[in-house]
N, C-alpha and C positions, 0 to 999 in steps of 0.2 A: 278688764282688773287689774288693777296695779297692786304690783306681786312685791314684797321684799324675798328674797335670799339670802338666808347667811350661809356662812362658809362656802361658799360661790366656788370657791379654786380647789374645793375636796373631791373628793370625786364623785360621790355620788350630786351633790350642790351645781358640778363644773356638766355633769349630764343631763342634770335639771333643768337647767335655764332653756339650753334652744326650745326643750320638750315645753316649754310654759311658753315661748315666743312662737313656737307653731302654731298652739291653740289658743292663740290673740291675747293672750293678755302683756302688759309692760312691765316688764322685767326690771327690778332694781338689784345687782349684784353685789351683795358687802362681802369686805372681806379685809384683814387686817393687815394684809399684804400691800405689796405696791401695786397700783392701781392702771392697767394699763387700757387704756379707751379701745385702742384696734384687736386686741386680744377677744372680745364681747362680738357675738353676731348685733347685726342693724336692732334696733329695739331694745338693747341692753344698756340703762347706765349702768358704770358703776361706782361705789360709792366705799367706803372707811367708813369700818364698825370693827370697834372693838370692844370687848363687854368689860374692858379694864377700863374704857373711856364711858363713863352714863352721859356725857353728853353727842359722843358718837354714838350713842341706841338710840336715845330719842330723836336724832336729826337725820337716821337712816329710816325712823319711823314713821316721822312726818309725812300726810299724802298719801300715807296705803293704807288698800283694802284689805290686803291678807298678809300674813309674814310666814316665812321658811324658818321654823328653829332648828339649826345642825350646826351645835356648838357643844366641843366636848374640850374638856383640861385635862387629859391624863397624861401627858406630858409631866404634869406638876405633881409633887409631892401630896399637896394639901387639894388632890383634884375634888374630891367632895364638894368642900367646901367652897371653893371657887365656883364650882357647877349650880349649886342651890343659891349663892350672891346672884350669877350672871342669871337664872332661869328668872329669879326673883324679881333683876331689876329690868329683865324684858317682860313680863308681864304685865310691871306698873305702865312700863313705858309702852305697851301696846294699849293697856286701856286707855293711857292719858291723849293718845293718838287718833284712837277712834276704830283702831282698826277693828275689822268682823269676821277674822279666822285665823286663829296661828294653827299651822301642822308641824309638829314633830314626828321624828325619826328616830325613834328608841331601838330599842333591843328585844329580843324575847325575855319572859320573865319568867323563870321557871319555878316549879311549885315547890321548894327546896330552902335551906339554908343558903342565903345569898351572898357571895363574895361584894368585896366591897363596891368595886367599878357596878355589879350589878343593880346596888341598894343606891348608889347616886343617881344610877338612869331612874330607877324606881321613882327616885325625890324629886328629880328633874319634871315626870312626864306626871307628877300630883299636883307640883307646882303650878305646871302652863293647865291643867285642867279643873283649877280651883279658882283661877280667875275669870271676870265674870264674862271674857272676852270668849267666843262658841271654840273648842279648842277639838282637834281629833289627832290621836296617837297611833304612830302605827312602830306594831312592836315589829320588824322583821329579822326574819332570821338569817342563817348566812347570807351573805349576799353575794349570790357566782357573774360576776363582771369581770373583764382585763383592768385589773388597775382597785380595783375594790380589797382591803386589804385583809381580809379573810381568803380571799381566794388568792393570793399573791404569795399570802405563807404559805396554805396548799399545794400551791405549783412551785415554788422552791423550794420547798422541801424535797414534794416528789421525784427534783429536774436534781439533786446538788446530792440526795444521799439514797445509793443504791440500795441499802438496806437500812428501812426507817424504822428506829427503834420508840416503839407506844407502850406508854403507861398501860397498866390495868385501868386506872380510873377515865383512860379516854379511849374504851370502849363502849360511847356513850350515843343515844340516837339523835337527830337531826334533821333540820326540815328546811333545806336549801331552797332560794329562791332566785329569779331569777333578777338583772336590776332593771329589763324591759315590762316585766310585774312589778319592779317597787318604782317604776319613775311611774305607770298608768296611774298606779294608785294615790301617788303623790299630787299628782295633777289634776285627780277625779274627789281629791281631798277636798279643796275650795268649793265644790259645789253640791257636796252631798250634806242631804238635812240630816243625817243621822251624828249627829255631834255630840262632842263633851264627854268622848270615852276613848279608851284605847283598842285597839283591833290586833290581834295576831297575823302576822302575817309569812305565809311560806308558801310553798309548791307543792305538788302534787304527790313528792315522793317521800317517803320518811327511809333514813338509811345509817348504820353507823358511821362514825370520822374513818374507821380501817377501812368499811365498803366503798366510800366514797374515796379515800387516797385510790384504792382500786381499780376503780373504775376509771380518777383522771389518767391514770398511769396508762391503762388500757387505751383511753382514747388518743392519748399524748404520744403514743407510737414505742412505749417504755414497758421492760419489764422490770418489776421492783418487789423486792421482799422485805417480809415486816417481821420486827423482832416484837412478842412482847415483853413489857419488862415492870415485875410486879409492886419491885420496892424503887421509884420514882420521883423524888419530892417536888409539890410543885412550884417553890421560891426558885428550886432548882432549873425545874425544864422550861419554864419560862425565859431566861437568860440566855441559856444555852441555846435553844430553837432560833430567838434572836439571832444570836452572832451566825448561825447557819444560813440563817435565810438573809442576814445585812438587811435588816429592819429594827424600828425603834423598840427599843426593850422593853419597855411599861409597856406600848400599844400589844404587844405582841404578848409581854404577861398577864397582860387583862383578859384579849382572846383565848390564852390557853387553858385560863382558870373557866372561861367559861364552858369548853370543854368537860371537865367535870360531871355536867349539870345534861340534862335531857334537854333536847333543845327543840320542843317540840310544841306545834298550834296545838292550844287549848278547844278551839272552836274555829268555823271558817265563815263567822261573820260578815268577815270584809268583804268577803265574794260576793253576797247578796246586799250591803248595805254602803259602798261604796264605789267595786269594780262594776265597768259597764257589763249589762245582764248578756252582751253577744261576746265576753271578752274571752278569751282561754289563757289556762297560765302554760307558760314555758315549759315544758318535760325536763327533768335533770341533763339525760345525757346532753338535750341538744343546747341546753345552756352554756354546758361545761366546753361543745364545740366549737360554741361561739365566743366564749371568752379565750380557748385558747388561739383562735387564728383572729385575736386584737379585736374583736366589737363587741 
């Protein structure tokens, strides 16, 4: 199958490309950054792709059987409008090019009042699901893997702060998932017949964020204390945490905001409809150990 991977230089995209090649697909790695053919494994064709340049989107989709959509504009003030326009352009271009499958990696959508970031994610998946091209949406919880933004934030905060202040609103539940499981489901999404719906994706264990910090510190060989902070406004926490972690403020603020919600799967349908029958999900302890080891 000829497959286009957008966001191919991002964390998930860059790990997905070799998995698709190993599965026997012809992969086009699409990115708006500089293209270096030698940076990709054999069987991968690099292609310029920028959602702000409609001609590049249409050209990249020509001749493709399937396309992965992993594009987000969190660094822009008007990211919601940009993501809406980009998703519409992508869906329409897929229809025009005769693409037979769209796969979108989104995030869990809690049953709650949504932040602007989560509302935008939901709007993008609705746009893609409403197109005439069969689509599969994977709503992943926190992805555990060395290089994942969520994991990097967790590890940097734990390693840089002997005492971790935790706002009261951050004592919520979450269902982390290993990058290996996300990649398995992304590849399987190309061939599943269970299309035109969104699937929640999480691991076997549900923990609170403080419990996750404790587990990480223990596995990382560190002793860390936590301090509950009753009054800590979200608009202030994001930039402060980003400064401590040395990461992009807008991206970290969006992630921090999601921690005020329970990020737990509503069902496990993805395990029956998309995953291979013999696929076993990685335990949280093992996924953290693999990430700590750099795998």
